[in-house]
C-alpha positions as CSV (number, residue, x, y, z in Angstrom):
1,M,22.9,-7.3,14.6
2,A,20.9,-4.4,13.2
3,N,18.5,-2.5,15.5
4,V,15.0,-3.2,14.4
5,D,12.0,-1.0,15.3
6,H,8.5,-2.2,15.0
7,V,5.6,0.0,14.1
8,N,2.0,-0.4,12.9
9,V,1.1,1.8,10.0
10,F,-2.5,2.9,8.9
11,T,-3.9,2.2,12.3
12,L,-7.5,2.9,13.0
13,G,-8.5,4.1,16.4
14,G,-5.1,3.1,17.8
15,K,-5.6,-0.5,16.6
16,G,-4.9,-2.6,13.5
17,G,-2.5,-1.3,10.9
18,N,0.2,-3.2,9.0
19,P,2.9,-4.4,11.2
20,C,6.3,-3.3,9.8
21,P,9.9,-3.9,11.0
22,I,12.1,-0.9,10.2
23,V,15.9,-0.6,10.3
24,T,16.6,3.2,10.4
25,D,20.3,2.6,9.9
26,A,20.9,-0.2,7.5
27,R,24.5,0.7,6.6
28,G,26.5,-2.6,6.5
29,L,23.6,-4.9,5.9
30,T,23.8,-7.1,2.9
31,P,20.7,-7.9,0.8
32,E,20.8,-11.3,2.3
33,A,20.7,-9.9,5.8
34,M,17.7,-7.6,4.9
35,K,15.9,-10.6,3.4
36,E,16.6,-12.6,6.6
37,I,15.1,-9.8,8.8
38,A,12.0,-9.9,6.7
39,R,11.8,-13.6,6.8
40,R,12.4,-13.7,10.6
41,F,9.6,-11.3,11.4
42,G,7.3,-12.4,8.6
43,H,6.3,-8.9,7.4
44,E,7.3,-6.3,4.8
45,S,10.4,-4.7,6.2
46,G,12.0,-1.3,5.4
47,F,15.7,-0.3,5.5
48,V,17.0,3.2,5.5
49,L,20.3,3.9,3.8
50,P,22.4,7.0,3.1
51,P,21.6,8.6,-0.3
52,R,23.7,7.6,-3.3
53,N,23.9,11.2,-4.5
54,S,22.9,14.7,-3.6
55,D,19.5,14.5,-5.4
56,Y,18.2,12.5,-2.4
57,D,18.0,12.6,1.4
58,F,17.8,8.9,1.8
59,T,17.8,5.6,-0.1
60,F,15.1,3.2,1.1
61,R,15.0,-0.6,0.4
62,Y,12.1,-3.0,1.1
63,W,11.9,-6.7,1.6
64,V,9.3,-9.4,2.1
65,P,10.2,-12.9,3.2
66,N,10.5,-14.1,-0.4
67,H,12.0,-11.2,-2.3
68,E,13.0,-7.5,-2.5
69,M,10.1,-5.0,-3.5
70,E,10.4,-1.9,-5.6
71,M,8.3,0.2,-3.2
72,C,6.3,-0.2,0.1
73,G,4.1,2.6,1.2
74,H,3.6,1.7,4.8
75,A,7.3,1.0,5.3
76,T,8.2,4.4,3.8
77,I,5.7,6.2,6.1
78,G,6.8,4.2,9.2
79,A,10.5,4.9,8.6
80,L,9.9,8.7,8.2
81,W,7.7,8.6,11.3
82,L,10.5,6.9,13.3
83,L,13.2,9.2,11.9
84,A,11.1,12.3,12.7
85,G,10.3,11.1,16.2
86,R,14.0,10.7,17.1
87,G,15.2,13.9,15.5
88,G,16.8,12.2,12.5
89,L,15.3,14.6,9.9
90,S,16.9,17.8,11.4
91,G,13.6,19.6,11.3
92,R,13.1,19.1,7.6
93,E,9.5,18.8,6.5
94,S,10.1,17.7,2.9
95,L,12.4,14.7,2.1
96,R,13.4,13.2,-1.2
97,I,13.7,9.4,-1.1
98,E,15.3,7.1,-3.8
99,T,13.5,3.8,-4.2
100,L,13.6,1.0,-6.9
101,S,10.4,2.2,-8.3
102,G,11.5,5.8,-8.6
103,P,11.7,9.0,-6.5
104,V,9.3,9.6,-3.6
105,T,8.8,12.8,-1.7
106,G,7.8,12.5,2.0
107,F,6.1,15.4,3.8
108,V,6.4,15.4,7.6
109,R,4.5,17.7,10.1
110,S,5.0,17.9,13.8
111,E,1.7,17.6,15.7
112,A,0.7,17.3,19.3
113,D,0.3,13.6,19.1
114,G,3.5,13.0,17.1
115,P,4.7,13.3,13.5
116,S,2.2,13.2,10.7
117,V,3.6,11.7,7.4
118,Q,2.4,11.7,3.8
119,I,4.3,10.4,0.7
120,T,3.8,11.0,-3.0
121,Q,3.0,8.5,-5.6
122,P,2.8,9.2,-9.4
123,V,-0.4,9.4,-11.4
124,G,-1.9,5.9,-11.8
125,K,-1.9,3.8,-14.9
126,V,-5.1,1.8,-15.3
127,V,-6.1,-0.9,-17.8
128,A,-9.2,-3.1,-17.9
129,L,-8.8,-6.9,-17.9
130,D,-10.1,-8.7,-20.9
131,A,-12.9,-11.3,-20.6
132,E,-10.5,-14.3,-20.2
133,Q,-8.5,-12.6,-17.6
134,E,-11.6,-11.6,-15.7
135,K,-12.9,-15.1,-15.7
136,D,-9.5,-16.3,-14.5
137,V,-9.5,-13.9,-11.5
138,L,-13.1,-14.6,-10.5
139,G,-12.5,-18.3,-10.6
140,V,-9.6,-18.0,-8.1
141,L,-11.7,-16.0,-5.7
142,K,-14.9,-18.1,-6.4
143,L,-16.9,-15.1,-7.4
144,D,-19.7,-14.7,-10.0
145,R,-20.2,-11.6,-12.1
146,K,-23.4,-11.1,-10.2
147,D,-21.3,-10.6,-7.0
148,L,-19.7,-7.6,-8.6
149,L,-20.5,-3.9,-9.4
150,E,-21.2,-3.2,-13.0
151,V,-17.7,-1.9,-13.6
152,P,-14.6,-3.8,-15.1
153,L,-11.8,-5.5,-13.2
154,L,-8.8,-3.3,-13.6
155,N,-5.0,-3.7,-13.5
156,A,-3.9,-0.4,-11.8
157,S,-0.6,0.9,-10.6
158,T,1.2,3.9,-9.1
159,S,4.3,1.9,-8.2
160,R,3.3,-1.8,-8.5
161,V,0.4,-3.3,-10.4
162,K,-2.7,-4.4,-8.4
163,T,-5.8,-6.0,-9.7
164,L,-9.0,-4.2,-8.6
165,I,-12.1,-6.3,-8.2
166,P,-15.3,-4.4,-7.5
167,V,-17.3,-6.5,-5.1
168,R,-20.9,-5.5,-4.7
169,D,-21.3,-6.0,-0.9
170,P,-18.8,-5.5,1.9
171,D,-19.9,-8.7,3.7
172,R,-19.3,-10.7,0.4
173,L,-15.9,-9.1,0.3
174,N,-15.0,-10.1,3.8
175,A,-16.2,-13.7,3.2
176,L,-13.6,-14.2,0.4
177,K,-11.0,-16.9,0.9
178,S,-7.5,-16.9,-0.4
179,D,-5.5,-19.8,-1.9
180,M,-1.9,-18.6,-2.0
181,A,-0.8,-20.8,-4.8
182,A,-3.8,-20.0,-7.0
183,V,-3.4,-16.3,-6.3
184,E,0.3,-16.4,-7.2
185,A,-0.5,-18.3,-10.4
186,V,-3.3,-16.0,-11.6
187,C,-1.3,-12.8,-10.7
188,T,1.6,-14.1,-12.8
189,R,-0.6,-14.8,-15.8
190,I,-2.2,-11.3,-15.7
191,G,0.9,-9.3,-14.8
192,S,-0.2,-8.3,-11.3
193,T,1.5,-8.3,-7.8
194,G,-1.7,-8.8,-5.9
195,L,-5.5,-9.1,-6.0
196,Y,-7.3,-6.1,-4.4
197,P,-11.1,-6.7,-4.2
198,Y,-12.9,-3.7,-2.9
199,A,-16.5,-2.6,-2.0
200,I,-18.2,0.7,-1.4
201,L,-18.9,1.7,2.2
202,D,-20.1,5.3,1.7
203,R,-19.8,6.6,-1.9
204,P,-20.7,10.3,-1.1
205,G,-18.4,10.1,1.9
206,R,-15.6,8.5,-0.3
207,A,-15.1,5.6,2.0
208,F,-14.4,2.1,0.6
209,E,-13.3,-1.3,2.0
210,A,-10.7,-3.5,0.5
211,R,-8.6,-6.7,1.0
212,Q,-5.1,-7.5,-0.4
213,F,-4.0,-10.9,-1.5
214,P,-0.4,-10.6,-2.5
215,R,1.2,-12.6,-5.3
216,S,4.3,-14.0,-3.6
217,S,5.1,-12.2,-0.4
218,G,5.1,-15.4,1.8
219,Y,1.9,-14.7,3.5
220,P,-1.8,-14.8,2.3
221,E,-3.1,-11.4,3.1
222,D,-2.1,-7.9,4.1
223,A,-3.9,-5.8,6.8
224,A,-3.2,-2.5,5.0
225,T,-1.5,-1.9,1.6
226,G,-0.9,1.7,0.7
227,I,0.4,1.1,-2.8
228,A,-2.7,-0.9,-3.6
229,A,-4.9,1.9,-2.1
230,T,-3.3,4.5,-4.3
231,A,-3.9,2.3,-7.3
232,L,-7.5,1.9,-6.2
233,G,-7.9,5.7,-6.0
234,F,-7.1,6.0,-9.6
235,G,-9.3,3.1,-10.5
236,L,-12.3,4.6,-8.7
237,L,-11.6,7.8,-10.6
238,R,-11.5,6.1,-13.9
239,E,-14.9,4.4,-13.3
240,G,-16.6,7.5,-11.9
241,L,-16.9,6.1,-8.4
242,I,-15.3,9.3,-7.0
243,D,-15.6,12.8,-8.3
244,P,-12.5,14.3,-9.9
245,D,-11.4,16.5,-7.0
246,D,-8.8,16.4,-4.3
247,R,-11.0,15.4,-1.3
248,E,-9.6,12.5,0.7
249,V,-10.5,9.0,0.0
250,R,-10.6,6.6,2.9
251,I,-9.9,2.8,2.5
252,I,-10.6,0.4,5.3
253,Q,-8.6,-2.9,5.0
254,G,-7.9,-5.8,7.2
255,R,-11.3,-6.2,8.9
256,A,-11.5,-9.8,7.8
257,M,-8.2,-10.4,9.6
258,G,-9.4,-8.8,12.8
259,S,-7.0,-5.9,12.1
260,A,-9.1,-3.1,10.7
261,S,-6.9,-0.4,9.3
262,E,-7.4,3.0,7.5
263,I,-5.5,4.2,4.5
264,R,-5.9,7.8,3.3
265,V,-5.4,8.8,-0.3
266,R,-5.7,12.3,-1.8
267,I,-5.4,12.7,-5.7
268,G,-4.0,16.0,-6.9
269,F,-5.1,17.7,-10.1
270,A,-3.8,20.4,-12.5
271,G,-7.1,21.7,-13.7
272,T,-9.0,18.5,-14.5
273,Q,-5.9,16.3,-15.1
274,P,-4.8,14.1,-12.3
275,V,-1.1,14.5,-11.6
276,G,-0.3,12.2,-8.7
277,C,-1.5,11.6,-5.2
278,L,-0.6,11.7,-1.5
279,L,-0.7,8.6,0.6
280,G,-1.0,8.9,4.5
281,G,-2.2,7.2,7.6
282,T,-1.7,7.0,11.4
283,V,1.4,5.3,12.8
284,T,1.8,3.7,16.3
285,R,4.7,1.8,17.9
286,A,4.0,-1.9,18.1
287,A,3.6,-3.4,21.5
């Protein structure tokens, strides 16, 4: 039986966050065993394996109850936090990780209250939905166009495609209801892995609120979704909702679930050209 640690990633004030089972030594686990761990605990789960070649320090795999995922931001951050806390990084502050979605670099700093972890994501790809796709998504969420900001719905991705839906009011955002079967069907039709409606909390302060309704993870909603938050960062940049600079963007997620969480995204630039981003947040051990 594998040793499974439990952390909450992207916590806010010591609470909330996305619960994540982590196996920091997954050698000997079959894919079926990894999937069973995710099914047993009902959350996205991370598995740390030795690197397959000298280009990397680790190989990470990720499972939800229904399938393997290419990338999971909070599981990556949680695994590095655990490894750093038990001395498994040998003092290294920069780690190269192989994932199914491509290479990820993790940055780890020792701080008074424990390790601080950030991970890289590539520059986002952002495409506007067409009129029929937009109507399809709004129908599933029972939204009218008057409920939205005057910017388009977007399919955006750094590692996995998320559909960004610009809700005008945070209260309307948190009143949304999710139908898992309908969400899965519409996401399949539009080539998305989840619906990510969002609202502005403090535009000058670069604070936003969002919810994540995944396509087929086996549960209706996530309390915090790092990969969706990085996609949102590039969507906000495209629509001029944030200025093109490297100041931190804060995304609050999970309030409707009673599990308010905070995700932090910082987009990097070469001159005026975005070149990628850093994803970070606070980690705590689960009770």
